[in-house]
Steps between C-alpha positions, in 0.01 A plus 500: 500500500174506690418561863226276636352439843518167682159379617382215719301208358424243769827394661708621204623831368432587137686727258309602189706508182391794284361422153790675326754276677287192428502585129876560497569158650212326320360371830151369557297367791620154600862555390773398744753746641799467729515747788836580651557731797834663566512581871811716465373732226130464588419414138233259391555345156221328306618289205267320254559122498413229252381190684492176304198291591567157639472218252159344506503126462222291356496239774258278309743479210790426735293227671420346159870490414594337832222242465612423144862456614404284799207313342648151547588559865156647573326201336712258708413690820130494411518123439672454837227704671237271340690197634606379158829320447768699313 
């Protein structure tokens, strides 16, 4: 257990996690934590969290697939735009 001081940083308050505690929990800068305050007991709990990144889509590949699936319809629409008979 460590005792640390709360300090101000802009409009926020900051608690520094001592290096020994960081090593114990294998934390590093940029990690996500959940902060939970218990108003009755006055305890503040900080729990490390694993956040899964959102899936990143290759929109160009998705567009290629849609165009390939709808090729005939797109060609008919283009012909209509040019004034050609179907």
